[in-house]
Backbone as CSV, one residue per row, in Angstrom:
resi,resn,N_x,N_y,N_z,CA_x,CA_y,CA_z,C_x,C_y,C_z
1,MET,-8.055,27.839,-1.017,-8.557,28.208,-2.346,-9.377,27.048,-2.896
2,LYS,-10.667,27.137,-2.691,-11.583,26.096,-3.200,-12.345,26.636,-4.409
3,GLY,-13.105,25.729,-5.034,-13.924,26.163,-6.140,-13.910,25.240,-7.346
4,PHE,-12.796,24.555,-7.576,-12.690,23.626,-8.690,-12.628,22.214,-8.178
5,LEU,-13.713,21.450,-8.393,-13.790,20.096,-7.856,-12.970,19.108,-8.673
6,VAL,-12.144,18.378,-7.953,-11.349,17.321,-8.575,-11.796,15.976,-7.991
7,ARG,-12.117,15.031,-8.836,-12.519,13.705,-8.385,-11.326,12.765,-8.496
8,VAL,-11.092,12.076,-7.399,-9.905,11.198,-7.331,-10.375,9.781,-6.861
9,SER,-9.885,8.784,-7.546,-9.995,7.424,-7.079,-8.680,7.018,-6.451
10,PHE,-8.733,6.666,-5.162,-7.504,6.313,-4.437,-7.529,4.817,-4.149
11,TYR,-6.594,4.075,-4.763,-6.545,2.631,-4.590,-5.600,2.318,-3.440
12,PHE,-6.068,1.618,-2.438,-5.287,1.490,-1.190,-5.325,0.101,-0.637
13,ASP,-4.231,-0.237,0.040,-4.153,-1.405,0.906,-3.876,-0.862,2.287
14,PRO,-4.712,-1.136,3.296,-4.507,-0.585,4.621,-3.186,-0.923,5.255
15,ALA,-2.540,-1.955,4.766,-1.275,-2.419,5.407,-0.073,-1.632,4.915
16,CYS,-0.150,-0.920,3.827,1.012,-0.229,3.245,1.266,1.086,3.942
17,PRO,2.440,1.279,4.568,2.687,2.552,5.278,2.802,3.746,4.339
18,TRP,3.389,3.528,3.146,3.537,4.634,2.206,2.197,5.055,1.660
19,CYS,1.357,4.094,1.382,-0.018,4.389,0.928,-0.770,5.145,2.025
20,TRP,-0.579,4.771,3.260,-1.248,5.443,4.400,-0.846,6.911,4.448
21,MET,0.420,7.227,4.313,0.844,8.615,4.371,0.336,9.447,3.214
22,THR,0.277,8.836,2.017,-0.323,9.566,0.889,-1.798,9.815,1.085
23,SER,-2.498,8.845,1.672,-3.931,9.019,1.938,-4.157,10.161,2.918
24,ARG,-3.250,10.310,3.940,-3.373,11.386,4.880,-3.129,12.741,4.228
25,TRP,-2.269,12.726,3.259,-2.042,13.978,2.453,-3.339,14.361,1.753
26,LEU,-4.017,13.409,1.111,-5.268,13.734,0.420,-6.321,14.278,1.381
27,THR,-6.457,13.656,2.556,-7.430,14.132,3.509,-7.053,15.511,3.993
28,GLU,-5.781,15.803,4.088,-5.325,17.131,4.503,-5.659,18.154,3.391
29,VAL,-5.426,17.769,2.150,-5.691,18.657,1.007,-7.188,19.021,0.955
30,GLN,-8.049,18.089,1.355,-9.494,18.356,1.358,-9.880,19.625,2.151
31,GLN,-9.078,19.983,3.105,-9.353,21.177,3.898,-9.102,22.456,3.135
32,PHE,-8.331,22.358,2.017,-7.939,23.536,1.290,-8.393,23.537,-0.179
33,ARG,-8.745,22.388,-0.714,-9.143,22.253,-2.094,-10.391,21.392,-2.179
34,ASP,-11.186,21.628,-3.237,-12.380,20.797,-3.471,-11.939,19.458,-4.043
35,LEU,-11.924,18.455,-3.199,-11.411,17.166,-3.567,-12.406,16.098,-3.167
36,ASP,-12.868,15.316,-4.135,-13.842,14.257,-3.891,-13.067,12.921,-4.018
37,ILE,-12.901,12.182,-2.907,-12.090,10.965,-2.903,-13.000,9.715,-2.920
38,ALA,-12.733,8.843,-3.878,-13.368,7.518,-3.885,-12.321,6.517,-3.432
39,TRP,-12.615,5.872,-2.310,-11.655,4.901,-1.709,-11.893,3.533,-2.359
40,LYS,-10.854,2.978,-3.021,-11.027,1.742,-3.760,-9.960,0.726,-3.338
41,PRO,-10.359,-0.570,-3.252,-9.451,-1.581,-2.710,-8.361,-2.037,-3.722
42,PHE,-7.210,-2.311,-3.166,-6.081,-2.900,-3.924,-5.310,-3.760,-2.937
43,SER,-5.339,-5.066,-3.101,-4.711,-5.969,-2.156,-3.304,-6.329,-2.556
44,LEU,-2.315,-5.982,-1.727,-0.951,-6.415,-1.997,-0.778,-7.916,-1.772
45,GLU,-1.606,-8.489,-0.877,-1.585,-9.935,-0.657,-1.955,-10.667,-1.923
46,ILE,-3.040,-10.227,-2.559,-3.483,-10.834,-3.800,-2.454,-10.599,-4.916
47,LYS,-1.989,-9.386,-5.052,-1.051,-9.082,-6.131,0.243,-9.886,-6.018
48,ASN,0.696,-10.085,-4.794,2.003,-10.742,-4.579,1.851,-12.193,-4.159
49,ALA,0.715,-12.784,-4.439,0.478,-14.187,-3.985,1.539,-15.136,-4.532
50,LYS,1.994,-14.886,-5.731,2.983,-15.782,-6.356,4.376,-15.194,-6.435
51,VAL,4.572,-14.143,-5.632,5.879,-13.444,-5.591,6.595,-13.777,-4.290
52,ASP,7.870,-13.969,-4.387,8.664,-14.290,-3.188,9.062,-12.996,-2.486
53,VAL,8.161,-12.534,-1.614,8.405,-11.315,-0.850,8.968,-11.698,0.532
54,PRO,9.722,-10.792,1.169,10.258,-11.083,2.508,9.140,-11.500,3.472
55,ALA,9.424,-12.524,4.284,8.422,-13.116,5.149,7.819,-12.102,6.133
56,HIS,8.582,-11.095,6.565,8.078,-10.160,7.555,7.022,-9.229,6.989
57,TYR,6.883,-9.202,5.663,5.806,-8.380,5.055,4.446,-9.113,5.069
58,ARG,4.481,-10.421,5.148,3.266,-11.185,4.967,2.179,-10.909,6.002
59,PRO,2.487,-10.826,7.292,1.393,-10.553,8.259,0.647,-9.249,7.985
60,GLY,1.407,-8.215,7.640,0.753,-6.935,7.337,-0.105,-7.008,6.087
61,MET,0.395,-7.680,5.055,-0.357,-7.825,3.826,-1.634,-8.641,4.064
62,ARG,-1.538,-9.627,4.969,-2.739,-10.423,5.298,-3.738,-9.542,6.042
63,LEU,-3.300,-8.692,6.930,-4.195,-7.767,7.590,-4.899,-6.881,6.581
64,GLY,-4.134,-6.388,5.596,-4.706,-5.515,4.586,-5.846,-6.209,3.841
65,LEU,-5.629,-7.455,3.437,-6.648,-8.189,2.733,-7.880,-8.420,3.616
66,ARG,-7.655,-8.787,4.842,-8.776,-8.999,5.776,-9.608,-7.749,5.961
67,ALA,-8.956,-6.625,6.087,-9.660,-5.360,6.225,-10.448,-5.007,4.960
68,LEU,-9.853,-5.234,3.807,-10.546,-4.959,2.560,-11.745,-5.834,2.394
69,ARG,-11.659,-7.094,2.847,-12.817,-7.985,2.747,-13.973,-7.456,3.622
70,VAL,-13.660,-6.914,4.763,-14.714,-6.340,5.620,-15.358,-5.134,4.940
71,ILE,-14.548,-4.331,4.282,-15.089,-3.139,3.562,-16.030,-3.636,2.468
72,GLU,-15.611,-4.641,1.694,-16.471,-5.146,0.619,-17.696,-5.775,1.144
73,ALA,-17.646,-6.397,2.326,-18.870,-6.986,2.913,-19.857,-5.838,3.297
74,ALA,-19.329,-4.761,3.825,-20.191,-3.605,4.140,-20.816,-3.031,2.907
75,LYS,-20.074,-2.962,1.788,-20.620,-2.488,0.539,-21.673,-3.437,0.023
76,SER,-21.465,-4.731,0.180,-22.424,-5.707,-0.358,-23.766,-5.637,0.402
77,GLU,-23.685,-5.141,1.629,-24.906,-5.010,2.461,-25.508,-3.600,2.376
78,ASN,-24.930,-2.807,1.488,-25.416,-1.448,1.210,-25.422,-0.527,2.443
79,ILE,-24.411,-0.710,3.291,-24.303,0.133,4.462,-23.020,0.980,4.398
80,ALA,-22.287,0.886,3.315,-21.021,1.638,3.187,-21.116,2.691,2.108
81,ASP,-20.681,3.894,2.471,-20.497,4.933,1.467,-19.032,5.370,1.566
82,MET,-18.606,6.318,0.712,-17.213,6.715,0.704,-16.783,7.360,2.009
83,ASN,-17.713,8.039,2.649,-17.366,8.674,3.928,-17.064,7.612,4.991
84,SER,-17.920,6.604,5.102,-17.730,5.573,6.146,-16.508,4.699,5.802
85,ILE,-16.249,4.463,4.508,-15.065,3.717,4.145,-13.830,4.505,4.524
86,GLY,-13.864,5.807,4.307,-12.743,6.659,4.743,-12.542,6.631,6.227
87,LEU,-13.651,6.610,6.996,-13.508,6.535,8.449,-12.920,5.198,8.893
88,PHE,-13.337,4.106,8.209,-12.804,2.769,8.528,-11.295,2.767,8.243
89,TYR,-10.906,3.256,7.080,-9.482,3.270,6.712,-8.687,4.160,7.676
90,SER,-9.230,5.344,8.015,-8.526,6.239,8.933,-8.295,5.561,10.260
91,SER,-9.284,4.854,10.767,-9.146,4.201,12.083,-8.166,3.074,12.052
92,ILE,-8.276,2.189,11.072,-7.362,1.048,11.025,-5.961,1.467,10.707
93,GLY,-5.828,2.483,9.817,-4.478,2.945,9.470,-3.792,3.628,10.632
94,ASN,-4.541,4.440,11.388,-3.958,5.098,12.536,-3.511,4.104,13.618
95,GLN,-4.333,3.085,13.838,-3.991,2.079,14.867,-2.825,1.195,14.377
96,PHE,-2.915,0.744,13.155,-1.896,-0.202,12.652,-0.548,0.485,12.450
97,HIS,-0.548,1.664,11.859,0.729,2.300,11.528,1.202,3.243,12.648
98,ASN,0.364,4.115,13.095,0.787,5.131,14.076,0.928,4.539,15.489
99,GLN,0.047,3.603,15.816,0.037,3.069,17.185,0.608,1.647,17.267
100,GLY,0.730,0.941,16.166,1.312,-0.373,16.183,0.447,-1.426,16.829
101,LEU,-0.886,-1.240,16.776,-1.763,-2.234,17.396,-2.021,-3.392,16.448
102,GLY,-2.516,-4.515,16.987,-2.708,-5.709,16.240,-3.950,-5.708,15.317
103,ALA,-4.081,-6.756,14.570,-5.123,-6.817,13.537,-6.515,-6.838,14.140
104,LYS,-6.772,-7.672,15.155,-8.124,-7.776,15.698,-8.580,-6.470,16.305
105,THR,-7.721,-5.856,17.113,-8.088,-4.576,17.707,-8.351,-3.526,16.640
106,SER,-7.527,-3.491,15.644,-7.644,-2.476,14.596,-8.944,-2.623,13.831
107,ILE,-9.294,-3.843,13.418,-10.503,-4.068,12.628,-11.757,-3.817,13.435
108,PHE,-11.786,-4.307,14.689,-12.984,-4.083,15.509,-13.207,-2.594,15.754
109,ASP,-12.165,-1.850,16.084,-12.311,-0.425,16.322,-12.679,0.356,15.037
110,ALA,-12.141,-0.124,13.899,-12.487,0.521,12.616,-13.949,0.330,12.286
111,LEU,-14.487,-0.841,12.616,-15.931,-1.068,12.387,-16.761,-0.094,13.243
112,SER,-16.311,0.134,14.436,-17.016,1.089,15.307,-16.896,2.524,14.719
113,ALA,-15.706,2.904,14.242,-15.500,4.243,13.686,-16.383,4.477,12.493
114,ALA,-16.588,3.424,11.697,-17.398,3.561,10.490,-18.901,3.410,10.784
115,GLN,-19.201,3.024,12.032,-20.569,2.743,12.462,-21.187,1.631,11.637
116,TRP,-20.363,0.575,11.430,-20.833,-0.631,10.831,-20.999,-1.720,11.862
117,PRO,-21.862,-2.716,11.618,-22.067,-3.784,12.611,-20.781,-4.541,12.885
118,SER,-20.556,-4.847,14.147,-19.357,-5.562,14.527,-19.287,-6.961,13.917
119,GLU,-20.448,-7.498,13.577,-20.522,-8.860,13.002,-19.801,-8.944,11.670
120,LEU,-19.566,-7.787,11.023,-18.895,-7.830,9.717,-17.503,-8.389,9.820
121,HIS,-16.899,-8.463,11.001,-15.538,-8.948,11.132,-15.488,-10.413,10.726
122,TYR,-16.626,-11.096,10.710,-16.634,-12.504,10.282,-16.254,-12.651,8.842
123,HIS,-16.320,-11.578,8.090,-15.972,-11.626,6.664,-14.425,-11.488,6.448
124,GLU,-13.668,-11.363,7.460,-12.217,-11.239,7.344,-11.619,-12.352,6.499
125,ASN,-12.180,-13.552,6.674,-11.672,-14.755,5.998,-12.604,-15.240,4.882
126,ASN,-13.526,-14.389,4.466,-14.460,-14.729,3.421,-13.875,-14.446,2.068
127,GLU,-13.398,-15.508,1.408,-12.731,-15.354,0.112,-13.662,-14.894,-0.988
128,GLU,-14.994,-14.993,-0.764,-15.907,-14.477,-1.775,-15.772,-12.971,-1.936
129,MET,-15.315,-12.312,-0.884,-15.150,-10.865,-0.943,-13.894,-10.477,-1.807
130,ASP,-13.102,-11.471,-2.168,-11.917,-11.173,-2.990,-12.301,-10.813,-4.428
131,THR,-13.498,-11.245,-4.872,-13.930,-10.972,-6.260,-14.044,-9.491,-6.525
132,PRO,-14.786,-8.708,-5.720,-14.809,-7.265,-6.027,-13.450,-6.570,-5.801
133,ILE,-12.621,-7.100,-4.919,-11.294,-6.550,-4.743,-10.487,-6.736,-6.019
134,ARG,-10.550,-7.953,-6.551,-9.830,-8.247,-7.810,-10.375,-7.379,-8.971
135,GLU,-11.663,-7.138,-8.985,-12.257,-6.294,-10.017,-11.741,-4.883,-9.923
136,SER,-11.639,-4.369,-8.709,-11.084,-3.032,-8.485,-9.615,-2.962,-8.945
137,MET,-8.849,-3.991,-8.616,-7.459,-4.030,-9.012,-7.346,-4.069,-10.539
138,ALA,-8.173,-4.891,-11.183,-8.146,-4.971,-12.651,-8.489,-3.658,-13.299
139,GLU,-9.377,-2.916,-12.669,-9.786,-1.595,-13.163,-8.578,-0.650,-13.238
140,ILE,-7.860,-0.525,-12.159,-6.754,0.456,-12.150,-5.524,-0.053,-12.922
141,LEU,-5.276,-1.384,-12.854,-4.180,-1.954,-13.586,-4.416,-1.861,-15.096
142,GLY,-5.683,-1.937,-15.514,-5.990,-1.750,-16.916,-5.718,-0.342,-17.378
143,LEU,-5.814,0.582,-16.476,-5.572,1.985,-16.802,-4.084,2.331,-16.671
144,TYR,-3.455,1.826,-15.615,-2.057,2.179,-15.359,-1.064,1.253,-16.044
145,GLY,-1.323,-0.037,-15.943,-0.373,-1.056,-16.421,-0.009,-1.959,-15.226
146,THR,0.649,-3.061,-15.555,0.899,-4.064,-14.504,2.384,-4.149,-14.087
147,GLU,3.265,-3.416,-14.756,4.694,-3.522,-14.478,5.118,-2.572,-13.381
148,ASP,5.881,-3.099,-12.390,6.488,-2.281,-11.333,5.435,-1.370,-10.699
149,VAL,4.432,-1.970,-10.092,3.337,-1.199,-9.539,2.893,-1.748,-8.181
150,GLY,2.475,-0.860,-7.322,1.939,-1.207,-6.007,0.956,-0.114,-5.648
151,VAL,0.925,0.222,-4.370,0.110,1.322,-3.906,0.987,2.339,-3.186
152,PRO,0.595,3.614,-3.180,-0.672,4.195,-3.622,-0.773,4.333,-5.143
153,LEU,-1.981,4.123,-5.606,-2.344,4.405,-7.010,-3.496,5.386,-7.027
154,ILE,-3.367,6.363,-7.906,-4.365,7.423,-7.980,-4.857,7.532,-9.401
155,ALA,-6.166,7.584,-9.564,-6.773,7.848,-10.874,-7.517,9.188,-10.771
156,LEU,-7.196,10.076,-11.681,-7.873,11.370,-11.753,-8.958,11.305,-12.817
157,ASP,-10.128,11.787,-12.437,-11.278,11.749,-13.300,-11.273,12.933,-14.258
158,GLU,-10.453,12.818,-15.282,-10.349,13.842,-16.298,-11.153,13.439,-17.512
159,PRO,-11.268,14.300,-18.540,-11.906,13.842,-19.777,-11.306,12.531,-20.300
160,SER,-9.984,12.403,-20.160,-9.300,11.141,-20.401,-8.670,10.752,-19.074
161,PRO,-9.144,9.729,-18.382,-8.641,9.369,-17.051,-7.116,9.192,-17.014
162,ILE,-6.515,9.707,-15.947,-5.058,9.630,-15.724,-4.807,8.758,-14.506
163,ALA,-3.918,7.776,-14.637,-3.522,6.918,-13.534,-2.075,7.176,-13.157
164,LEU,-1.806,7.254,-11.859,-0.467,7.533,-11.382,-0.112,6.623,-10.201
165,PHE,1.117,6.178,-10.172,1.630,5.437,-9.067,2.370,6.402,-8.163
166,GLY,1.821,6.607,-6.929,2.399,7.579,-6.020,1.449,8.744,-5.863
167,PRO,1.948,9.866,-5.320,3.298,10.084,-4.882,3.621,9.427,-3.521
168,ILE,4.911,9.172,-3.302,5.363,8.668,-2.001,5.832,9.901,-1.216
169,LEU,5.265,10.077,-0.042,5.547,11.245,0.786,6.049,10.834,2.150
170,ASN,7.053,11.540,2.675,7.583,11.137,3.978,8.320,12.341,4.635
171,PRO,7.708,12.888,5.727,6.401,12.566,6.286,5.271,13.256,5.486
172,THR,4.061,13.037,5.900,2.910,13.641,5.243,2.943,15.183,5.387
173,PRO,2.903,15.932,4.295,2.846,17.379,4.418,1.522,17.840,4.990
174,ARG,1.565,18.973,5.676,0.356,19.513,6.296,0.101,20.969,5.867
175,GLY,-1.093,21.407,6.102,-1.419,22.806,5.860,-1.259,23.239,4.410
176,GLU,-0.841,24.476,4.250,-0.669,25.051,2.918,0.401,24.313,2.107
177,GLU,1.351,23.730,2.807,2.375,22.966,2.085,1.705,21.757,1.358
178,ALA,0.754,21.126,2.025,0.055,20.017,1.394,-0.734,20.482,0.188
179,ALA,-1.394,21.632,0.319,-2.197,22.166,-0.781,-1.280,22.573,-1.960
180,ALA,-0.113,23.195,-1.679,0.766,23.587,-2.719,1.304,22.369,-3.486
181,LEU,1.619,21.317,-2.749,2.113,20.092,-3.372,1.015,19.470,-4.234
182,TRP,-0.261,19.559,-3.795,-1.350,19.058,-4.573,-1.468,19.810,-5.876
183,ASP,-1.324,21.129,-5.830,-1.420,21.955,-7.071,-0.343,21.543,-8.053
184,ALA,0.884,21.300,-7.528,1.966,20.895,-8.372,1.708,19.491,-8.968
185,PHE,1.165,18.605,-8.117,0.877,17.260,-8.554,-0.130,17.272,-9.712
186,ILE,-1.169,18.078,-9.598,-2.176,18.183,-10.627,-1.558,18.728,-11.892
187,ALA,-0.688,19.719,-11.756,-0.068,20.352,-12.940,0.754,19.326,-13.722
188,ILE,1.599,18.558,-13.009,2.478,17.627,-13.758,1.665,16.449,-14.287
189,SER,0.639,16.045,-13.571,-0.151,14.883,-14.046,-0.911,15.170,-15.292
190,LYS,-1.253,16.448,-15.506,-1.978,16.845,-16.699,-1.049,17.092,-17.911
191,SER,0.225,17.236,-17.637,1.167,17.510,-18.735,1.364,16.288,-19.609
192,THR,1.199,16.451,-20.895,1.415,15.332,-21.815,2.921,15.039,-21.962
193,ASN,3.788,15.946,-21.483,5.217,15.735,-21.586,5.801,15.011,-20.374
194,PHE,5.136,15.169,-19.238,5.668,14.610,-18.010,5.578,13.075,-18.064
195,TYR,6.692,12.433,-17.690,6.741,10.930,-17.766,6.993,10.317,-16.391
196,GLU,8.130,10.681,-15.768,8.473,10.050,-14.493,9.537,10.889,-13.756
197,VAL,9.433,10.866,-12.432,10.491,11.439,-11.588,10.536,10.624,-10.306
198,LYS,11.760,10.461,-9.758,11.908,9.639,-8.546,13.122,10.120,-7.792
199,LYS,12.986,10.195,-6.451,14.106,10.475,-5.582,14.521,9.188,-4.839
200,HIS,15.794,9.115,-4.465,16.259,7.968,-3.734,15.673,8.014,-2.323
201,ARG,15.071,6.874,-1.887,14.438,6.815,-0.573,15.416,6.308,0.439
202,ILE,15.694,7.089,1.477,16.764,6.727,2.420,16.248,6.666,3.860
203,THR,14.957,6.944,4.100,14.494,6.947,5.461,13.278,6.029,5.623
204,ALA,13.044,5.577,6.812,11.852,4.741,7.110,10.603,5.640,7.172
205,PRO,9.396,5.085,7.098,8.223,5.871,7.203,8.162,6.704,8.490
206,ASN,7.827,7.973,8.352,7.708,8.878,9.492,6.257,9.298,9.609
207,PHE,5.534,8.779,10.572,4.088,8.995,10.723,3.729,10.251,11.500
208,SER,4.684,11.090,11.740,4.412,12.309,12.533,3.508,13.258,11.790
């Protein structure tokens, strides 16, 4: 059931497994609903720079920031659009989360998937690329707030923009189930009465 275009800004860190599964839901929904996705950076490494997070999270967060720097480098050279950014994210997310491959392999293959020059990988450690990432983060945090927040973050382009943290999905719904969940998500997000709902999370990410 297509016909009503919804514009969504999806703020993502490639290293977050929960964000990855929500992003796959949105790409699934695109097959059934008119959904225009703007992929926007949000670095958990930057956000948690002064936070005492468990050490085993740090390598993944570092990969996320390195990948986002490469995306921003491609944008700075005017060779990236939302489609190619989506292809880059799809490639690196599939390899990093579904296949468990390392950072170098994931980023190099993602550059190929996006049809961007392989030389862009040199920007992985370019801290100048952190500026547009921080600007993107400030944009959504200004709309959502800064307390108890991470990714996925979604902004709906309504007459008055709506920012939401989540949803967290496990595993990613497919087919008509994904579309039905999207319809429900839109309905509650537009309600001025809806505030918050949360289920206890008891399972690890299921990438099936």
